[in-house]
Backbone bond lengths (Angstrom), bond angles and torsions (degrees), N, CA, C in turn:
res aa  C-N    CA-C-N  psi(-1)  N-CA   C-N-CA  omega(-1)  CA-C   N-CA-C  phi
1 X - - - 1.417 - - 1.573 111.09 -
2 X 1.256 115.75 125.49 1.532 121.11 -177.59 1.488 106.73 -108.47
3 X 1.321 119.43 138.18 1.505 125.46 174.90 1.520 105.19 -96.80
4 X 1.250 116.87 133.09 1.534 123.60 174.91 1.559 106.38 -130.39
5 X 1.318 111.92 129.36 1.505 117.40 174.98 1.551 105.62 -112.62
6 X 1.319 113.36 122.34 1.432 126.20 178.18 1.514 109.38 -105.67
7 X 1.262 118.48 121.01 1.516 120.04 176.17 1.530 106.29 -115.18
8 X 1.314 119.20 165.25 1.356 122.17 178.43 1.498 111.68 -81.64
9 X 1.320 116.47 74.66 1.518 122.75 -179.79 1.479 114.94 -112.46
10 X 1.292 120.97 6.02 1.450 126.07 171.24 1.554 110.68 -101.49
11 X 1.288 113.05 131.79 1.497 114.99 -178.02 1.541 112.07 -117.42
12 X 1.344 112.90 160.34 1.416 121.05 175.06 1.508 112.48 86.19
13 X 1.304 117.44 -162.91 1.531 121.94 -175.69 1.564 106.45 -82.63
14 X 1.362 113.08 126.77 1.483 120.18 -173.77 1.490 107.97 -114.14
15 X 1.403 114.45 132.38 1.513 123.05 169.83 1.481 104.11 -102.21
16 X 1.397 113.42 122.09 1.507 121.54 179.59 1.475 106.43 -106.32
17 X 1.339 116.58 109.14 1.403 126.99 179.42 1.519 111.07 -72.72
18 X 1.248 124.60 122.82 1.424 128.15 179.63 1.534 109.62 64.77
19 X 1.319 115.20 42.84 1.483 125.45 -170.19 1.530 111.71 -82.24
20 X 1.321 120.27 10.31 1.484 117.46 178.11 1.517 112.25 -83.29
21 X 1.250 119.56 -152.90 1.468 124.35 -179.53 1.513 112.55 61.34
22 X 1.313 114.54 -110.46 1.479 123.77 -178.22 1.594 112.00 -72.20
23 X 1.341 114.51 -24.29 1.454 121.25 -177.85 1.502 112.23 52.50
24 X 1.297 118.99 44.50 1.441 123.49 -174.05 1.531 110.73 -59.95
25 X 1.322 117.55 -52.67 1.493 120.29 -178.09 1.518 110.10 -60.88
26 X 1.226 120.29 -46.22 1.393 126.20 175.70 1.501 115.46 -54.87
27 X 1.342 115.97 -41.26 1.471 124.62 176.87 1.444 112.91 -63.93
28 X 1.398 115.89 -31.50 1.439 120.29 -176.71 1.581 110.62 -89.32
29 X 1.301 117.89 -33.50 1.428 120.72 -172.86 1.559 115.72 -115.61
30 X 1.357 115.84 0.51 1.433 122.30 173.33 1.492 114.13 45.63
31 X 1.356 119.23 -127.77 1.414 122.87 -165.43 1.608 113.14 -68.84
32 X 1.257 117.60 -8.96 1.440 121.01 176.68 1.552 109.17 -74.22
33 X 1.282 120.12 -15.44 1.419 122.82 -176.35 1.522 116.48 -96.96
34 X 1.169 116.20 138.93 1.549 127.36 164.89 1.524 103.79 -114.21
35 X 1.339 114.69 108.31 1.442 122.69 178.94 1.562 111.34 -95.50
36 X 1.233 117.09 126.38 1.476 121.02 170.73 1.462 114.48 -112.97
37 X 1.320 115.51 145.53 1.490 122.81 177.24 1.538 104.31 -151.25
38 X 1.246 112.88 149.44 1.484 120.10 -179.55 1.532 109.86 -80.76
39 X 1.364 115.02 -14.81 1.535 119.49 -176.46 1.513 105.47 -108.17
40 X 1.265 121.34 115.23 1.484 122.96 176.26 1.522 112.02 -63.78
41 X 1.263 121.32 -26.29 1.572 122.78 -178.66 1.539 104.17 -71.54
42 X 1.302 119.08 -35.73 1.485 119.62 -176.69 1.592 108.52 -69.32
43 X 1.350 111.68 -37.55 1.482 112.55 177.29 1.523 112.78 -70.09
44 X 1.221 115.95 -41.40 1.552 120.15 175.53 1.503 111.74 -57.78
45 X 1.304 120.18 -39.10 1.463 122.52 -179.23 1.501 115.55 -75.97
46 X 1.268 118.44 -15.82 1.510 124.52 -176.00 1.565 109.45 -69.39
47 X 1.243 117.49 122.29 1.504 120.12 172.27 1.455 114.87 -76.43
48 X 1.292 123.48 158.61 1.355 129.35 177.63 1.507 117.34 109.22
49 X 1.288 115.43 164.84 1.469 124.94 -175.51 1.565 111.23 -101.68
50 X 1.364 115.86 82.67 1.408 124.95 177.43 1.513 113.33 -146.87
51 X 1.302 114.98 162.91 1.428 116.69 -179.11 1.557 109.20 -75.90
52 X 1.353 114.92 142.66 1.429 123.71 -179.49 1.556 110.43 -123.70
53 X 1.350 116.17 127.67 1.463 116.74 178.36 1.591 108.64 -138.00
54 X 1.366 110.72 125.11 1.549 113.02 173.77 1.478 109.36 -71.42
55 X 1.326 118.40 119.90 1.496 123.64 -175.30 1.481 106.68 -163.06
56 X 1.290 110.81 150.21 1.534 121.24 173.20 1.496 109.33 -87.34
57 X 1.278 116.99 125.67 1.508 125.07 178.94 1.479 111.57 -63.79
58 X 1.314 118.57 -21.86 1.520 119.72 -179.53 1.635 110.03 -79.52
59 X 1.343 114.77 -11.58 1.503 120.31 -175.49 1.498 103.45 -143.96
60 X 1.286 118.77 77.02 1.501 120.30 177.93 1.538 107.39 -76.62
61 X 1.404 109.49 138.95 1.408 122.18 -173.81 1.583 108.99 -99.88
62 X 1.314 117.39 38.41 1.445 122.74 -177.54 1.499 107.94 -122.80
63 X 1.415 111.64 151.70 1.535 113.08 -178.33 1.514 111.21 -71.10
64 X 1.278 115.85 166.21 1.400 123.67 178.27 1.534 112.76 -59.41
65 X 1.357 120.74 140.26 1.394 122.67 173.59 1.466 120.74 59.74
66 X 1.373 116.84 32.37 1.488 120.95 -176.78 1.503 115.80 -98.04
67 X 1.381 118.77 -6.61 1.460 121.93 -178.29 1.512 109.26 -114.73
68 X 1.400 118.05 149.36 1.431 119.81 175.05 1.531 108.22 -89.31
69 X 1.354 118.98 -26.20 1.462 124.81 -179.09 1.494 110.42 -148.40
70 X 1.307 110.94 153.23 1.573 117.53 169.90 1.636 104.83 -127.38
71 X 1.240 109.20 147.46 1.571 117.07 177.13 1.499 110.75 -128.33
72 X 1.329 112.34 147.07 1.451 119.43 177.04 1.605 106.04 -136.38
73 X 1.274 116.63 85.59 1.494 121.60 178.89 1.460 115.01 -87.15
74 X 1.288 117.15 98.63 1.399 122.56 -176.28 1.476 116.10 50.70
75 X 1.405 112.72 45.27 1.407 124.73 -177.49 1.523 112.04 -107.19
76 X 1.355 116.80 -41.22 1.458 119.23 -175.48 1.469 115.23 -62.51
77 X 1.348 114.67 -25.55 1.501 120.36 175.68 1.524 113.86 -57.80
78 X 1.304 117.48 -26.71 1.463 122.87 179.32 1.506 114.54 -81.67
79 X 1.322 118.76 -15.88 1.380 120.97 -178.48 1.505 116.16 -87.94
80 X 1.303 120.78 141.20 1.472 124.18 170.09 1.510 108.57 -61.21
81 X 1.281 116.06 140.19 1.552 119.63 -176.70 1.494 110.37 -51.04
82 X 1.315 120.97 -36.99 1.463 121.01 -175.60 1.643 114.20 -72.81
83 X 1.267 113.90 -9.10 1.496 122.86 -177.99 1.492 109.73 -94.39
84 X 1.263 122.11 -23.38 1.440 125.55 -170.71 1.550 113.30 -66.56
85 X 1.216 121.53 -32.53 1.459 129.06 178.60 1.521 107.48 -60.72
86 X 1.382 113.59 -48.16 1.543 113.22 179.31 1.458 115.15 -65.92
87 X 1.418 116.21 -33.22 1.461 119.18 176.36 1.542 110.75 -62.56
88 X 1.240 115.92 -48.36 1.496 119.12 -176.93 1.626 106.08 -65.23
89 X 1.311 118.95 -44.60 1.483 117.48 177.68 1.538 113.36 -56.87
90 X 1.260 113.01 -42.90 1.516 119.26 179.53 1.555 112.25 -65.67
91 X 1.315 113.27 -44.60 1.477 117.83 174.78 1.527 112.50 -63.44
92 X 1.307 121.16 -41.20 1.433 122.55 174.40 1.496 109.70 -60.07
93 X 1.381 117.31 -42.65 1.471 117.80 -175.14 1.561 112.48 -63.41
94 X 1.350 116.17 -40.67 1.452 115.99 -174.76 1.605 111.19 -86.95
95 X 1.323 117.23 0.96 1.443 117.61 175.53 1.513 107.77 -84.38
96 X 1.364 112.81 143.94 1.476 119.69 168.72 1.424 111.63 -67.06
97 X 1.368 116.45 160.98 1.393 122.14 171.52 1.553 110.36 -54.03
98 X 1.313 120.05 130.43 1.399 120.76 -177.99 1.578 113.49 81.07
99 X 1.302 115.42 -2.99 1.514 120.24 178.14 1.535 111.02 -68.29
100 X 1.315 114.85 159.75 1.436 118.93 -175.78 1.587 110.05 -124.37
101 X 1.321 113.36 151.77 1.467 119.86 177.12 1.588 103.30 -121.09
102 X 1.347 114.14 128.26 1.427 122.60 -178.92 1.543 109.57 -111.96
103 X 1.405 114.45 129.82 1.449 117.78 -172.06 1.561 106.95 -131.94
104 X 1.354 115.20 123.82 1.398 126.13 171.51 1.493 107.68 -113.33
105 X 1.325 117.79 126.10 1.561 119.59 178.47 1.528 113.83 -166.39
106 X 1.245 117.97 -177.38 1.470 125.16 -177.85 1.501 114.52 -131.40
107 X 1.288 119.71 130.46 1.351 123.94 175.41 1.548 114.03 -69.84
108 X 1.323 114.47 134.92 1.462 116.83 172.04 1.523 112.54 -149.57
109 X 1.229 115.80 153.86 1.561 116.31 -173.76 1.572 110.21 -103.01
110 X 1.285 114.93 -16.95 1.479 116.08 -177.77 1.516 111.50 -160.75
111 X 1.350 116.84 144.97 1.414 123.92 175.63 1.469 112.76 -127.80
112 X 1.363 116.42 25.56 1.448 122.09 -179.08 1.537 110.68 -156.10
113 X 1.342 118.96 130.57 1.426 131.32 17.77 1.529 110.32 -84.86
114 X 1.371 117.87 -16.24 1.417 119.99 -179.59 1.496 110.83 -97.14
115 X 1.357 117.47 142.41 1.444 113.33 178.59 1.478 118.27 -72.46
116 X 1.274 123.69 159.86 1.481 123.90 175.92 1.496 105.77 -99.43
117 X 1.306 118.83 118.64 1.403 127.96 -176.37 1.569 112.19 -110.58
118 X 1.356 113.51 140.65 1.491 118.65 178.99 1.448 104.04 -128.34
119 X 1.350 114.05 123.58 1.481 118.47 176.85 1.523 109.91 -107.00
120 X 1.285 116.78 127.75 1.470 123.69 -172.54 1.520 113.02 -123.63
121 X 1.354 117.70 141.46 1.437 122.05 166.13 1.575 102.43 -112.75
122 X 1.280 120.57 116.76 1.429 120.06 -175.05 1.558 111.67 -115.83
123 X 1.321 114.63 128.00 1.481 118.75 168.82 1.556 105.81 -92.60
124 X 1.312 115.09 99.62 1.510 121.39 -178.65 1.450 111.75 -90.58
125 X 1.351 120.48 72.62 1.414 126.96 -177.54 1.469 110.97 54.88
126 X 1.465 113.71 43.54 1.461 119.62 174.16 1.542 113.31 106.83
127 X 1.375 114.99 -23.61 1.438 120.05 176.65 1.533 108.41 -84.79
128 X 1.312 120.30 131.42 1.414 122.52 175.64 1.497 114.72 -88.45
129 X 1.332 118.99 130.06 1.468 122.32 -179.42 1.486 104.85 -131.59
130 X 1.350 118.10 123.77 1.482 121.09 163.82 1.464 110.60 -111.63
131 X 1.220 114.72 128.59 1.537 121.60 -174.44 1.505 111.50 -149.48
132 X 1.412 113.20 164.13 1.399 122.35 174.30 1.533 108.51 -125.18
133 X 1.274 120.94 128.04 1.386 123.67 169.70 1.516 109.62 -103.51
134 X 1.227 120.73 145.21 1.504 122.95 -179.39 1.490 113.28 -152.29
135 X 1.312 117.07 145.62 1.381 126.77 -179.53 1.481 113.43 -132.65
136 X 1.301 119.96 136.00 1.517 123.33 178.37 1.466 107.48 -136.50
137 X 1.272 118.02 129.96 1.391 126.72 172.68 1.573 115.32 164.16
138 X 1.395 110.74 149.92 1.450 116.19 178.86 1.521 109.93 -68.12
139 X 1.363 114.09 139.21 1.494 118.30 177.45 1.502 112.21 85.32
140 X 1.260 115.81 -2.32 1.560 115.67 179.04 1.505 108.98 -85.68
141 X 1.340 113.11 135.91 1.507 124.73 172.46 1.488 111.13 -167.87
142 X 1.350 114.13 161.71 1.454 115.52 179.41 1.512 108.37 -144.58
143 X 1.309 118.74 125.45 1.447 120.97 177.04 1.525 111.75 -125.07
144 X 1.241 118.96 148.89 1.412 126.65 179.25 1.527 112.94 -57.15
145 X 1.343 116.10 -41.50 1.431 124.96 177.55 1.526 110.95 -61.44
146 X 1.294 117.21 -39.46 1.441 120.90 176.45 1.496 114.13 -66.02
147 X 1.320 116.33 -39.56 1.458 122.44 179.34 1.515 109.38 -67.19
148 X 1.301 117.07 -45.81 1.459 121.09 176.27 1.478 116.75 -60.74
149 X 1.346 114.64 -35.91 1.473 122.35 178.46 1.530 108.69 -70.63
150 X 1.275 119.01 -45.93 1.518 126.24 -178.73 1.557 106.35 -58.62
151 X 1.340 113.45 -47.13 1.518 114.43 -176.22 1.608 111.79 -67.18
152 X 1.332 113.28 -38.34 1.494 118.81 -179.90 1.461 110.34 -64.01
153 X 1.333 115.90 -46.46 1.548 120.67 175.49 1.497 111.26 -57.32
154 X 1.303 120.22 -32.06 1.371 122.26 -175.90 1.554 113.77 -84.59
155 X 1.314 113.49 -0.82 1.389 125.84 -179.71 1.554 117.42 82.96
156 X 1.332 110.72 14.35 1.547 114.94 175.63 1.593 111.29 -90.58
157 X 1.333 114.94 144.74 1.441 120.92 -175.76 1.520 103.86 -108.95
158 X 1.422 112.54 143.04 1.490 115.96 178.15 1.448 110.23 -74.11
159 X 1.267 124.54 130.46 1.417 132.08 -172.05 1.492 109.59 -120.61
160 X 1.362 120.32 -11.71 1.392 124.32 175.74 1.503 111.55 -174.59
161 X 1.391 111.76 153.11 1.507 116.00 -174.22 1.458 106.28 -154.03
162 X 1.440 116.51 131.42 1.469 119.81 169.70 1.454 104.20 -136.20
163 X 1.363 116.58 135.23 1.408 123.40 -178.36 1.558 107.02 -124.28
164 X 1.401 117.00 135.81 1.484 122.69 178.94 1.511 104.25 -143.74
165 X 1.352 111.38 109.88 1.502 115.46 179.65 1.542 106.75 62.75
166 X 1.391 114.17 -129.33 1.431 115.53 -177.10 1.605 107.43 -99.55
167 X 1.273 116.72 15.17 1.412 120.36 -179.79 1.621 112.99 -104.57
168 X 1.329 119.15 150.84 1.382 122.63 -179.34 1.470 112.61 -140.29
169 X 1.411 115.13 151.58 1.436 121.25 171.88 1.606 106.26 -133.06
170 X 1.290 112.20 119.55 1.477 119.56 -174.20 1.508 110.33 -120.06
171 X 1.247 116.87 143.74 1.476 125.16 171.59 1.533 108.17 -121.00
172 X 1.330 114.45 124.64 1.458 122.44 178.45 1.549 108.55 -116.97
173 X 1.274 117.05 146.37 1.407 120.30 179.13 1.583 113.45 -124.23
174 X 1.320 113.42 135.94 1.490 116.83 173.42 1.528 107.60 -81.11
175 X 1.378 119.04 119.07 1.391 120.45 -177.20 1.534 112.90 -58.09
176 X 1.272 119.29 141.32 1.464 128.29 177.36 1.615 107.91 -52.87
177 X 1.284 114.59 137.07 1.469 119.44 -178.63 1.408 116.78 89.56
178 X 1.358 115.83 5.35 1.543 115.56 -175.97 1.534 104.95 -121.48
179 X 1.442 116.43 58.46 1.391 121.61 -176.53 1.435 115.68 -61.77
180 X 1.354 117.82 -38.84 1.496 117.34 -176.47 1.410 116.38 -123.22
181 X 1.319 113.92 31.60 1.509 117.65 -176.70 1.525 104.46 -102.41
């Protein structure tokens, strides 16, 4: 079980990638959040007062530079490794110059034949959430090196890093002056 404390320290308009299900980021930031998820049922289940749009994170339907921040809260673990580069490229594209991408996730080497499970106790700005995220599938894995490579290839610079066991919290920044790259 991992304890995570989320405070309201992200400002501006926030794009929450994979923001359905528990809707953690939407619960913390409310109407500042536009949550996207490829599964409409996950969006419908997410509690909180925030915008929900069914959309594929590999092909975002937003204009360039329209968000101050992007978040990925235990979302990348659900993507096949070959899809993560497109997600980072799209997130970088829709971020404003100087915008930031915040990533919380867990490293795992395999999710088959046994699922990879992540148990979390989350303090979501005072609201307590206990949940388990899990992924099962051949070819599924997540490494910190892969995430750092995808972000760098998308033009994002590492601005902060915290590692705890197999879990990580990363902050990436889109350099100023790179509005539409």
